[in-house]
C-alpha positions as CSV (number, residue, x, y, z in Angstrom):
1,X,-87.8,177.8,37.9
2,X,-84.4,176.1,37.6
3,X,-82.8,175.7,34.2
4,X,-82.6,171.9,33.5
5,X,-79.6,172.5,31.3
6,X,-77.8,174.3,34.1
7,X,-78.7,171.6,36.5
8,X,-77.3,168.9,34.2
9,X,-74.1,170.8,34.0
10,X,-73.6,170.9,37.8
11,X,-74.7,167.4,38.5
12,X,-72.0,164.9,39.3
13,X,-71.1,162.7,36.3
14,X,-71.1,159.8,38.8
15,X,-74.6,160.4,40.1
16,X,-76.1,158.2,37.3
17,X,-73.6,155.3,37.8
18,X,-75.0,151.8,37.4
19,X,-73.3,151.1,40.8
20,X,-75.7,153.4,42.7
21,X,-77.0,151.6,45.7
22,X,-75.1,148.4,45.0
23,X,-73.4,146.6,47.9
24,X,-70.0,145.5,46.7
25,X,-68.0,143.1,48.8
26,X,-64.2,143.6,48.8
27,X,-62.3,140.5,49.8
28,X,-58.8,141.9,50.1
29,X,-57.2,143.4,53.3
30,X,-58.6,146.7,54.5
31,X,-55.2,148.4,54.3
32,X,-55.2,147.7,50.5
33,X,-58.7,148.7,49.8
34,X,-58.9,152.5,50.5
35,X,-58.7,153.6,46.9
36,X,-61.2,151.1,45.7
37,X,-63.7,151.9,48.5
38,X,-63.3,155.6,47.7
39,X,-64.1,155.1,44.0
40,X,-67.0,152.9,44.7
41,X,-68.4,155.3,47.2
42,X,-68.1,158.2,44.7
43,X,-70.3,156.2,42.4
44,X,-73.0,155.7,45.1
45,X,-72.0,152.1,45.7
46,X,-71.8,150.6,49.2
47,X,-68.4,149.0,49.7
48,X,-68.3,146.2,52.3
49,X,-64.9,145.0,53.6
50,X,-64.8,141.3,54.1
51,X,-61.1,140.3,54.0
52,X,-60.6,136.7,53.1
53,X,-56.8,136.7,53.4
54,X,-54.3,137.9,56.0
55,X,-50.6,138.2,55.9
56,X,-47.8,137.3,58.3
57,X,-44.0,137.3,58.5
58,X,-42.0,134.5,57.1
59,X,-41.4,131.6,59.6
60,X,-37.7,132.2,59.1
61,X,-36.2,135.6,58.1
62,X,-32.7,134.2,57.4
63,X,-33.1,133.6,53.7
64,X,-34.7,137.0,53.1
65,X,-32.1,138.8,55.2
66,X,-29.3,137.1,53.3
67,X,-30.8,138.1,50.0
68,X,-31.3,141.7,51.1
69,X,-27.6,141.8,52.2
70,X,-26.7,140.8,48.6
71,X,-29.0,143.4,47.0
72,X,-26.2,145.0,44.9
73,X,-25.1,141.6,43.5
74,X,-28.4,141.0,41.7
75,X,-29.0,142.1,38.1
76,X,-32.7,142.0,38.5
77,X,-35.3,142.2,41.3
78,X,-38.7,140.8,40.3
79,X,-41.7,142.1,42.3
80,X,-44.9,140.2,41.8
81,X,-47.2,142.2,44.2
82,X,-47.4,145.3,46.2
83,X,-47.3,143.1,49.3
84,X,-43.9,141.8,48.3
85,X,-42.6,145.3,47.9
86,X,-43.9,146.3,51.3
87,X,-42.4,143.2,53.0
88,X,-39.0,143.7,51.4
89,X,-38.9,147.5,52.2
90,X,-40.1,146.9,55.8
91,X,-37.5,144.2,56.4
92,X,-34.7,146.2,54.9
93,X,-35.5,149.1,57.1
94,X,-35.4,146.9,60.1
95,X,-32.0,145.7,59.1
96,X,-30.8,149.2,58.5
97,X,-30.3,148.6,54.7
98,X,-30.8,151.4,52.2
99,X,-32.0,149.8,49.1
100,X,-32.9,152.9,47.1
101,X,-29.5,154.4,47.8
102,X,-27.4,151.3,46.9
103,X,-24.3,152.2,44.9
104,X,-25.0,149.5,42.3
105,X,-28.7,149.6,41.4
106,X,-30.3,146.4,40.2
107,X,-32.9,146.6,37.5
108,X,-36.4,146.2,38.9
109,X,-39.4,144.5,37.2
110,X,-43.0,144.8,38.5
111,X,-46.0,142.7,37.6
112,X,-48.4,145.7,37.3
113,X,-49.0,149.3,38.0
114,X,-50.0,148.8,41.7
115,X,-46.7,147.0,42.3
116,X,-44.8,149.7,40.5
117,X,-46.5,152.4,42.5
118,X,-45.5,150.7,45.8
119,X,-41.9,150.4,44.7
120,X,-41.8,154.0,43.5
121,X,-43.2,155.2,46.9
122,X,-40.2,153.4,48.5
123,X,-37.8,155.3,46.2
124,X,-37.1,152.3,43.9
125,X,-37.0,152.9,40.2
126,X,-38.9,150.4,38.2
127,X,-37.4,149.5,34.8
128,X,-40.2,147.3,33.4
129,X,-43.9,146.8,34.1
130,X,-45.4,143.7,32.6
131,X,-47.8,144.4,29.8
132,X,-49.8,141.4,30.8
133,X,-50.1,141.5,34.5
134,X,-48.9,138.0,35.3
135,X,-45.7,137.0,36.9
136,X,-44.8,134.6,34.1
137,X,-45.3,137.4,31.6
138,X,-42.4,139.2,33.1
139,X,-40.1,136.3,32.2
140,X,-41.5,136.2,28.7
141,X,-41.3,139.9,28.0
142,X,-37.8,140.3,29.5
143,X,-36.4,137.0,28.2
144,X,-33.6,138.5,26.2
145,X,-32.5,140.7,29.1
146,X,-32.9,138.1,31.9
147,X,-31.2,135.2,30.2
148,X,-28.2,134.2,32.3
149,X,-28.6,137.0,34.8
150,X,-28.7,137.0,38.6
151,X,-32.3,137.4,39.8
152,X,-33.9,138.0,43.2
153,X,-37.5,136.8,43.5
154,X,-39.1,137.6,46.9
155,X,-42.6,136.0,47.1
156,X,-45.5,134.8,49.1
157,X,-45.3,131.2,50.5
158,X,-48.4,130.4,48.4
159,X,-47.3,132.1,45.1
160,X,-47.8,130.4,41.7
161,X,-44.8,128.2,40.7
162,X,-45.0,129.2,37.0
163,X,-42.7,132.2,37.3
164,X,-39.7,130.5,38.9
165,X,-40.0,127.7,36.4
166,X,-40.0,130.2,33.5
167,X,-37.0,132.0,34.9
168,X,-35.0,128.8,35.4
169,X,-35.6,127.9,31.7
170,X,-33.8,131.2,30.9
171,X,-30.8,130.0,32.8
172,X,-31.0,132.7,35.4
173,X,-29.2,132.3,38.8
174,X,-32.4,132.5,40.8
175,X,-32.6,133.4,44.5
176,X,-36.3,132.8,45.5
177,X,-37.3,133.5,49.1
178,X,-40.5,133.8,51.1
179,X,-41.0,137.5,52.0
180,X,-44.4,136.9,53.7
181,X,-46.9,134.3,54.3
182,X,-50.5,134.3,53.1
183,X,-53.0,132.9,55.6
184,X,-56.7,132.5,56.1
185,X,-58.1,135.3,58.4
186,X,-58.3,134.1,62.0
187,X,-61.2,136.3,63.1
188,X,-63.8,135.8,60.3
189,X,-67.3,135.0,61.4
190,X,-68.5,132.2,59.1
191,X,-72.2,133.2,59.5
192,X,-71.4,136.8,58.6
193,X,-69.6,135.7,55.5
194,X,-72.6,133.6,54.4
195,X,-75.0,136.4,55.2
196,X,-73.1,139.2,53.4
197,X,-71.9,137.3,50.4
198,X,-74.9,135.0,50.0
199,X,-77.8,137.2,50.8
200,X,-77.0,140.9,51.0
201,X,-74.4,141.7,48.4
202,X,-74.9,142.6,44.8
203,X,-71.3,141.7,43.8
204,X,-68.0,140.4,45.3
205,X,-64.5,141.2,44.0
206,X,-61.8,138.6,44.4
207,X,-58.1,139.7,44.1
208,X,-56.2,136.4,44.6
209,X,-56.6,132.7,44.3
210,X,-56.0,132.5,48.1
211,X,-59.2,134.5,48.7
212,X,-61.1,132.1,46.5
213,X,-59.8,129.0,48.2
214,X,-60.3,130.5,51.7
215,X,-64.0,131.3,50.8
216,X,-64.5,127.7,49.6
217,X,-63.1,126.5,52.9
218,X,-65.5,128.8,54.8
219,X,-68.8,128.2,52.9
220,X,-68.1,125.0,51.0
221,X,-67.3,124.3,47.4
222,X,-70.9,123.8,46.3
223,X,-72.0,127.1,47.9
224,X,-69.2,128.9,46.2
225,X,-70.2,127.5,42.8
226,X,-73.8,128.5,43.4
227,X,-72.8,132.0,44.4
228,X,-72.7,133.0,40.7
229,X,-76.5,132.5,40.6
230,X,-77.1,135.0,43.4
231,X,-74.5,137.8,42.9
232,X,-72.0,139.2,40.4
233,X,-68.6,137.7,40.8
234,X,-65.6,139.9,39.7
235,X,-62.0,138.7,39.4
236,X,-58.9,140.8,39.3
237,X,-56.5,139.1,36.9
238,X,-56.6,135.8,35.0
239,X,-55.0,133.7,37.8
240,X,-57.8,134.7,40.2
241,X,-60.4,134.0,37.4
242,X,-58.9,130.6,36.9
243,X,-59.2,129.8,40.6
244,X,-62.9,130.6,40.5
245,X,-63.3,128.4,37.5
246,X,-61.9,125.5,39.4
247,X,-65.0,125.7,41.7
248,X,-67.4,125.9,38.7
249,X,-67.8,129.7,38.8
250,X,-67.9,130.5,35.1
251,X,-69.9,133.7,35.0
252,X,-67.1,136.1,35.9
253,X,-66.6,139.8,35.3
254,X,-62.9,140.2,34.6
255,X,-61.4,143.7,34.4
256,X,-59.3,144.6,31.3
257,X,-56.5,145.5,33.7
258,X,-55.7,145.2,37.3
259,X,-55.9,148.9,38.3
260,X,-58.7,150.1,40.6
261,X,-60.2,152.2,37.8
262,X,-60.4,149.2,35.5
263,X,-62.1,147.1,38.2
264,X,-64.7,149.7,38.9
265,X,-65.2,150.3,35.1
266,X,-65.8,146.5,34.6
267,X,-68.5,146.4,37.3
268,X,-70.1,149.6,35.9
269,X,-70.2,148.1,32.4
270,X,-71.7,144.9,33.8
271,X,-74.5,146.5,35.8
272,X,-75.2,149.0,33.0
273,X,-75.7,146.1,30.6
274,X,-78.0,144.3,33.1
275,X,-80.1,147.4,33.6
276,X,-80.6,148.0,29.9
277,X,-81.8,144.4,29.4
278,X,-78.6,143.2,27.7
279,X,-77.2,139.9,28.8
280,X,-73.6,140.4,29.9
281,X,-71.3,137.9,28.4
282,X,-69.8,135.5,30.9
283,X,-66.1,135.5,31.2
284,X,-65.5,138.5,29.0
285,X,-63.3,141.4,29.9
286,X,-64.6,144.9,30.5
287,X,-62.9,148.2,30.3
């Protein structure tokens, strides 16, 4: 007869996860979701990819190319997403520019750990990671160092305007350019979206306001608001949470941080509380 104690020692610590059997919809691009899918799968969850955003090149590369050509003239480079880093690095490679090996190295600020990791992979040394993972927090935290400096801010065409405004208040010489465009996905089946999110899923994770707005366009504002009565809605970051709130979605699981581990931990805490009969508090942070 097997020793129960021995069995408990060899059992996976993830086998009793509250995510076991839960279908979790991931609304970001497939290429960005591998780590999250892996961690969810390890906990017995069923990750379902349903990208609600897609990315495209700028309509005109000239402003970005000009800024990259002046790389060594900047005091600071501000990266607000991993997508921005990828776009900048990809374009610099196409132009034959070696950013990491520049003789004069600008300081680099990143909005969060995922953005920092992407920059580090490209050989760029990050000098500051925002403690609060918001673009405007970078301006607040680095105010004394940024004041009067020359700053390069590559961004999405649909990025929040708060950060440029905060930087200009510091008197920086700001070069803001579009590094990529954020678009609704062109190949999404509206019926599949309604079926998966509205009837099959246990939870859906939103990573950007664009994903929220695109879903509202697909299923309607009322249907998005009512979604919180059917499944668990998780938001990565306060800006995404605010976008959901605009549509009346108020019961939101918000991770304590923007890392994959924190997102998974937030969902685990939520479903564990539900399973134990506790009422999860709407809008609270987990992790």
